[in-house]
Structures are given as C-alpha cells and as structure tokens.
C-alpha positions as CSV (number, residue, x, y, z in Angstrom):
1,M,-0.2,-0.2,0.0
2,R,1.4,4.0,-1.1
3,I,1.8,5.6,2.1
4,T,0.6,9.1,2.3
5,D,0.9,11.9,4.7
6,D,-2.6,12.2,4.6
7,L,-3.1,8.3,6.0
8,L,-0.1,8.7,8.3
9,A,-2.0,11.6,10.1
10,K,-4.5,9.9,9.7
11,A,-2.5,7.1,12.0
12,E,-1.4,8.8,14.1
13,E,-5.2,10.4,15.1
14,F,-5.5,6.7,15.6
15,R,-2.5,5.8,17.8
16,Q,-3.0,8.8,19.5
17,A,-7.5,9.0,20.1
18,Q,-6.3,4.9,21.6
19,L,-4.3,5.5,24.5
20,E,-5.6,8.7,25.8
21,Y,-8.2,6.1,25.8
22,F,-6.8,3.4,27.7
23,E,-4.9,5.9,29.7
24,L,-7.8,6.9,31.6
25,P,-8.4,6.0,35.4
26,A,-11.8,3.7,34.8
27,A,-12.8,5.8,38.1
28,D,-14.3,8.0,35.8
29,P,-16.8,6.9,33.7
30,E,-17.9,9.7,31.3
31,R,-14.5,10.7,30.2
32,L,-14.0,6.9,29.3
33,S,-16.8,7.4,27.7
34,V,-16.3,10.5,25.3
35,A,-12.2,8.9,25.1
36,R,-14.1,6.0,24.0
37,R,-15.9,7.6,20.7
38,Q,-13.2,9.6,19.9
39,W,-10.9,6.5,20.3
40,Q,-13.8,5.1,18.0
41,R,-14.1,7.3,14.9
42,A,-10.2,8.1,14.9
43,A,-11.2,4.1,13.7
44,C,-13.4,4.5,11.6
45,D,-11.4,7.8,9.9
46,F,-9.0,6.5,9.2
47,A,-10.5,2.7,7.8
48,A,-12.3,5.1,5.9
49,M,-9.6,6.6,4.0
50,V,-7.4,2.7,4.3
51,L,-10.6,1.9,1.4
52,E,-11.1,5.0,0.1
53,L,-7.3,4.2,-1.0
54,L,-7.3,0.3,-2.4
55,D,-11.1,1.4,-4.4
56,D,-9.0,4.9,-5.7
57,G,-5.5,2.6,-6.9
58,R,-4.0,4.0,-4.7
59,A,-3.0,0.9,-2.6
60,L,-0.6,-0.7,-4.9
C-alpha cells in the first residue's frame, strides 16, 4: 500500500486517541465514554481512508 501523508496523519490520530483511552482511570466513566467515542471515530476515519485508497487503486 502506498502510504500518504494524510494516511500517516490519520494513523497518528488513531494512535493518540487509543493511548488517551487506555491511559484514563476507570474511576471516571464519563471521560472514558468520551475517549472511547473519539477512539472509535478515529479508527473509523482511518479505516475509511484506507478503503478509499484501495477503491481508488492507489494502494499498490
């Protein structure tokens, strides 16, 4: 797969959201919920970008 700057940026967003989620204390369910949604959104955005590259034939 050809890695673009945009794809690398999305991967970094996903990684940061994941780290933030897993570093939060379980004693704060509201912050965990927000962080989990951000992590899920970042994962979906990253996956969508990868699929778009595949569909466009840019992933070789």
